[in-house]
N, C-alpha and C positions, 0 to 999 in steps of 0.2 A: 144235619150231618148224615143221617141214614141215606138220604138221596145221593149224596156225594159218594158214599161208600158203595152203594149199589151200582152207581155209574162206573166206578173203578173196577168193581168185580165183573161187570159185563164187558168193559173195555179189556180187562185182562183176558177173558175168554176169547173175545173177538181177535185180539192181537195174537194170542197163542195160535188161533186158527190160521191167521196170516203167516205166522212163522212156520207152522206145519205145512202149509201150502207151498212155501218156498223150499223147505227141507225135503219134501216129498220128491223133489226134482234134483236133489243133490246126491251124488254117488255115495254109497255106503262107506267108501274109502275116505271120504272127506268128513264123515260124521264122528269117527272114532279115534283118529290119530292124535297123539299129544302134540298140540300146537303151541304149547308154552303158556296157556292161560292158567289161572289159578286152579281151575277144575279140569285142566288138561285138554279137554275136547268139547265138541258140541254136545255129545251124549253125556259127558261129565257135568256140564252146566245144567242140562235138562234134569239129570239125576239130582243135582243139588236143589234145584227149584222144587222138584217133586218131594224130596226128603223133608225140606224145611216146611213145605205146605202141609204135609201129613203131620209133622211134629206140632205145628201151630194148631191144626184142627184138633189134634188129640188134647192139647192144653186147653183150648178155648171151649171145647165141648163141655167141660166140667162147669163152665160158668154161664151157659146159655139155657134159657127155658126152652129153646128151640132144638134141644139135643136130638130129638127123634129125627129131625130133618137133616142132621149132619152125621149121625151114627151110620157107619158104613163098614162093610167088610174090609175095606182098605185099612181101617184102624186096627183091626184084629190080625190082619195078615202080616203087617210090617211093624217090627219093633225098631224104632229109630234110636240109634246110639251115637251118631256122629253126623255133622253136616257134610262130611265127605263120603258118606255111605253110598254104595252103588246098589240100587235096587235091581236094575237090569241095564245091560248095554244094547239090548234090542230096541231099535228106534221105534218100531211099530207098537211095542208094548209100552214104552215111555209115553208116546203120543196118546195112547188110549187111557193110561192112568192119569196123565196130566189133565186131559179133557174131563174125565170123571171128577177129579178134584176141583176143577174150575166150576163145575155145576154144583158141587157141594158148597163151595163158597157163596155162590149166587143164592142158593136155597137158604143158607144160614142167614145171610143179610136180609133177604126178603122176609124171613120169619122173625127178625129181631124187633123188639119194641124199642122206641127211642130211649126209654129209661135204662135199658140194658147196655147201651153204649157208654154209660157212665160208671158201670160196675168196675170196681177195682179188681184186677186180675194179678194174683201172685204166681210167679213161676220161677224156675231155675233155668238160666240161659245155658248155651252150649259151653260156656266157660265156667259153669258151676256157680254163677253169681245169682243171688236171689234178687228179683226185680218185681216192682209193683207198678202197673200202668193201667189206664182205663181201656176197657174192651174196644171201644171205637178207635182209640189211638193205635192199638195193636193191629187192627184191621188196616188202618192207613199205612202203618209200617210194613205190613205184609205186601201190599200192592206197590209200595215204593221199592221194596226189595226186588220185586219182579222187574220193575223198570231198570234197575241196576244191571240185572243179568240179561235183559233184552239188549242193553247197550253192548255187553260183551259179545252176544251172538251177532249183533249187527257188525261189530268190528271184524269178527271172524269171517262173516259173509262178505264184507267189503274186501278183505284180503284175498278171498277166492273170486273176486270180481262178480259177485252175485248181487243184483239189485235188491234192496230192502229199505223199508221205512216204517218203523214201528212207533214213531214218536208223536203222532199227531192226534191227540184226544179231541182237539178243537174241530177238525174236519169230520170226525165220526159222529159227534153228538151235538145236539142243538143247545145244550146247556139247561139252565134252570129258569 
């Protein structure tokens, strides 16, 4: 399972880099306007992904022996209160922060022992419901969540007639 999660964490980083390569060529006027998506705009979606990643890392850090590899100033700087929280509307800053968080996830997964993936994690979700799940399952959930929001970004880019394809794990990796 660790190998699968590590592949997903690396795929996440690589795919985010592809997204940023595309967005680097999009006018700033296309990144911020409310286009009717749940998180309003491209930067709104990127903020949501960043916020939820920080929130998850803050939760998971408590359960990992690998805490020193994921403890980061990002945790101390941002107090997450809502999945709709805006950390910044500055695209370059969002890109930088998301990239840092992508590497934190990779380092977390690389440092995990297989036994840690079975640890039961208790947490309170954004709706204030207490939940218990296995550490490994939560990591899979996080990367699945990213896929959902890449789909939103893809749809927005399609509507702007900007080529994109973030869907192909198979062509990027050889498998196991």
